C-alpha positions as CSV (number, residue, x, y, z in Angstrom):
1,M,160.2,96.9,71.9
2,L,161.3,98.6,68.6
3,Q,158.4,97.0,66.7
4,R,156.0,98.2,69.4
5,V,157.3,101.8,69.2
6,T,157.0,101.7,65.4
7,A,153.4,100.4,65.7
8,V,152.5,103.0,68.2
9,Q,153.9,105.8,66.0
10,A,152.2,104.5,62.9
11,L,148.9,104.4,64.7
12,V,149.4,107.9,66.1
13,E,150.1,109.3,62.7
14,E,147.2,107.5,61.0
15,L,144.6,108.5,63.6
16,R,146.0,112.1,63.6
17,R,145.7,112.2,59.8
18,Q,142.1,111.0,59.9
19,I,141.2,113.5,62.6
20,L,142.9,116.5,60.9
21,S,141.5,115.6,57.5
22,G,137.9,115.4,58.9
23,D,137.6,111.7,58.2
24,L,137.0,111.4,62.0
25,P,134.8,114.4,62.7
26,P,134.4,116.1,66.1
27,G,132.6,113.9,68.6
28,S,133.8,110.6,67.1
29,K,134.6,108.0,69.8
30,L,137.6,105.8,69.5
31,P,137.1,102.6,71.6
32,E,140.3,100.7,72.3
33,V,138.8,97.3,71.4
34,E,137.5,98.5,68.0
35,L,140.8,100.2,67.1
36,A,142.8,97.1,68.1
37,E,140.6,94.9,65.8
38,R,140.6,97.4,63.0
39,F,144.4,97.9,62.9
40,N,145.3,94.4,64.0
41,V,147.4,95.6,67.0
42,A,147.4,94.9,70.7
43,R,145.3,97.0,73.0
44,P,148.4,98.3,74.9
45,T,149.6,99.7,71.5
46,V,146.2,101.4,71.0
47,R,146.2,102.7,74.6
48,T,149.7,104.2,74.2
49,A,148.8,105.8,70.9
50,L,145.7,107.3,72.2
51,Q,147.6,108.7,75.2
52,H,150.1,110.4,72.8
53,L,147.2,112.0,71.0
54,V,145.5,113.1,74.2
55,E,148.8,114.8,75.3
56,R,148.9,116.6,71.9
57,R,145.3,117.7,72.4
58,V,144.1,116.0,69.3
59,L,141.9,113.7,71.5
60,R,140.2,114.1,74.8
61,R,139.6,111.4,77.3
62,D,137.9,111.2,80.7
63,T,138.8,108.4,83.2
64,G,137.1,105.2,82.2
65,R,135.7,106.5,78.9
66,S,136.7,106.1,75.3
67,A,138.8,108.8,73.7
68,V,136.8,111.3,71.7
69,V,137.7,113.7,68.9
70,P,137.2,117.1,70.7
71,E,134.6,119.5,69.5
72,M,136.1,123.0,69.6
73,N,133.4,125.2,71.0
74,G,133.4,128.9,71.0
75,A,135.3,129.3,74.2
76,D,138.0,126.8,73.0
77,V,138.4,128.7,69.7
78,R,138.6,132.1,71.4
79,D,141.2,130.9,73.9
80,V,143.4,129.2,71.2
81,Y,143.3,132.4,69.1
82,F,143.8,134.6,72.1
83,A,147.1,132.7,72.7
84,R,148.0,132.9,69.0
85,E,147.4,136.6,69.0
86,A,149.7,137.2,72.0
87,V,152.5,135.4,70.1
88,E,152.0,136.6,66.6
89,L,151.2,140.3,67.2
90,H,154.4,140.4,69.2
91,V,156.3,138.7,66.4
92,V,155.1,141.0,63.6
93,G,155.8,144.1,65.7
94,H,159.3,142.8,66.4
95,L,160.0,141.9,62.8
96,S,158.7,145.1,61.3
97,A,160.8,147.1,63.6
98,S,164.0,145.2,62.7
99,G,166.4,146.6,60.2
100,R,167.1,143.0,59.1
101,S,163.5,142.1,58.4
102,S,164.0,141.3,54.7
103,K,166.7,138.7,55.4
104,R,164.7,137.2,58.2
105,L,161.5,137.0,56.1
106,H,163.0,134.9,53.3
107,Q,161.5,131.7,54.7
108,V,158.2,133.4,55.2
109,G,158.1,134.4,51.5
110,Q,158.9,130.9,50.5
111,A,156.0,129.6,52.7
112,L,153.7,132.1,51.0
113,E,154.8,131.0,47.5
114,H,154.1,127.4,48.5
115,L,150.6,128.3,49.7
116,Q,150.0,130.2,46.4
117,S,151.2,127.4,44.3
118,L,148.8,124.8,45.6
119,P,146.3,123.7,43.0
120,A,142.7,124.8,43.2
121,D,141.6,121.3,44.1
122,A,144.2,120.7,46.8
123,P,142.6,119.1,49.9
124,W,141.9,121.6,52.7
125,S,144.2,119.7,55.0
126,E,147.1,120.6,52.7
127,V,146.0,124.2,52.4
128,A,145.7,124.4,56.2
129,E,149.2,123.0,56.6
130,A,150.6,125.6,54.2
131,D,148.8,128.3,56.1
132,L,150.4,127.1,59.3
133,A,153.8,126.9,57.6
134,F,153.5,130.6,56.9
135,H,152.7,131.5,60.5
136,T,155.4,129.1,61.8
137,A,158.0,130.7,59.6
138,L,157.0,134.1,60.9
139,V,157.5,133.0,64.5
140,E,160.8,131.3,63.7
141,A,162.0,134.5,62.0
142,A,161.9,136.3,65.3
143,G,164.9,134.2,66.4
144,S,163.6,133.1,69.8
145,A,163.8,129.3,70.4
146,R,161.6,129.6,73.4
147,L,158.9,131.5,71.5
148,V,159.0,128.8,68.8
149,R,158.5,126.1,71.4
150,L,155.6,128.1,72.9
151,F,154.0,128.5,69.4
152,H,154.5,124.8,68.6
153,G,152.6,123.9,71.7
154,L,149.6,125.6,70.3
155,L,149.7,124.1,66.8
156,E,147.8,120.9,67.2
157,E,144.8,122.8,68.7
158,V,145.1,125.4,65.9
159,R,144.9,122.5,63.4
160,M,141.8,121.3,65.2
161,C,140.2,124.7,64.6
162,L,141.4,124.9,61.0
163,V,139.6,121.5,60.2
164,Q,136.4,123.5,60.8
165,L,137.4,126.6,58.8
166,E,137.3,125.3,55.2
167,V,133.8,126.5,54.4
168,H,134.7,130.0,55.3
169,Y,137.4,130.4,52.6
170,P,135.5,129.6,49.4
171,R,138.3,131.2,47.4
172,R,141.9,130.2,48.2
173,A,142.9,133.5,46.7
174,D,141.4,135.2,49.7
175,L,143.7,133.3,52.0
176,V,146.7,134.0,49.9
177,D,145.8,137.7,49.8
178,E,145.5,138.1,53.5
179,H,149.0,136.6,54.0
180,R,150.5,138.6,51.2
181,R,149.3,141.9,52.7
182,I,150.8,140.9,56.1
183,L,154.2,140.1,54.5
184,D,154.1,143.3,52.4
185,A,153.7,145.3,55.6
186,L,156.5,143.5,57.3
187,E,158.9,144.1,54.4
188,A,157.9,147.8,54.4
189,Q,158.7,147.8,58.2
190,D,155.3,149.2,58.9
191,A,154.7,147.9,62.4
192,A,151.2,149.4,62.8
193,A,149.9,148.0,59.5
194,A,151.5,144.6,60.2
195,R,149.8,144.3,63.6
196,T,146.5,145.6,62.3
197,L,146.5,143.1,59.4
198,M,147.5,140.2,61.6
199,R,144.9,141.0,64.2
200,A,142.2,141.3,61.5
201,H,143.4,137.9,60.0
202,L,143.1,136.1,63.3
203,H,139.9,137.8,64.4
204,S,138.2,136.9,61.1
205,A,139.0,133.2,61.7
206,V,137.5,133.4,65.2
207,R,134.4,135.0,63.9
208,A,134.0,132.4,61.2
209,L,134.6,129.5,63.7
210,T,132.3,130.9,66.4
211,G,129.6,132.4,64.2
212,R,130.1,135.8,65.7
């Protein structure tokens, strides 16, 4: 049983890596038999791993069909970012109004430094994770465990969106600059500016992903 759990987890992480790196692009089918042969594991192991990924919304699967890497259409993207906006605009408003914002934002600043320190040739998947680390640190700075859980529930679908976003940030400096301006507004306790900048940051991603 312990070996089976280990095999399931290893398969989950490898398939997730391939999906979020773009090695398995949207629309790719993952038949159980082929995966079992490719990774030399039993079909029940494959089935369990696929179910984990379906529950995390990294895969979609209809009854009786192979699992498929989901294609995030315009409606999907807008809904994911609509949920993000509800959380993150509330968070930046709360943080910029807090007299303890500088102390709370220490981890956010560290996340930004990590994003900025990535080499120019860093893979987009690494850049995207650093981007999400910044936003996750912001939400965590609000000090609400329930809000953090809510945000984490969105992250896998956000990652699915970010896989498609690379071509819209030809210069990594643009991404760093957007985050820097948000953090500067928070540290200045300028709630209006922080909310405006966060809204613009999220809306620009939606426009890029939907072509609107």
